C-alpha positions in Angstrom: 7.8 3.4 10.9 8.8 6.7 9.7 10.1 5.1 6.1 6.9 2.7 6.3 4.7 5.6 6.0 6.6 7.2 3.3 6.4 4.2 2.1 3.0 4.1 2.3 2.3 7.0 1.0 3.7 6.3 -2.6 1.8 3.7 -2.9 -1.8 5.5 -2.0 -1.0 8.8 -4.5 1.1 5.6 -7.4 -2.9 3.7 -6.7 -4.7 7.1 -7.1 -2.6 8.4 -10.1 -3.0 4.9 -11.2 -6.8 4.4 -10.2 -6.0 0.6 -10.9 -7.4 -2.4 -8.2 -4.5 -4.4 -9.0 -2.1 -2.0 -8.2 -4.9 -1.7 -4.7 -4.5 -5.5 -4.6 -0.8 -5.6 -4.7 -0.7 -2.7 -1.8 -3.1 -4.9 0.5 -1.5 -7.9 0.3 1.9 -6.1 0.9 1.1 -4.5 3.8 -1.0 -8.0 4.8 3.1 -9.2 4.6 3.9 -6.3 6.7 1.2 -5.6 9.4 -0.1 -9.4 9.9 -3.1 -6.8 12.1 -4.3 -5.5 8.5 -7.6 -6.5 7.7 
């Protein structure tokens, strides 16, 4: 779980820096792939 936390943190920081909706969409789809219970 620690590795997933680091990956999620990196994606979040990258999303904030870029400020792009495409990155957010990609992150949500990635979360759905990793955690099926994600909204």
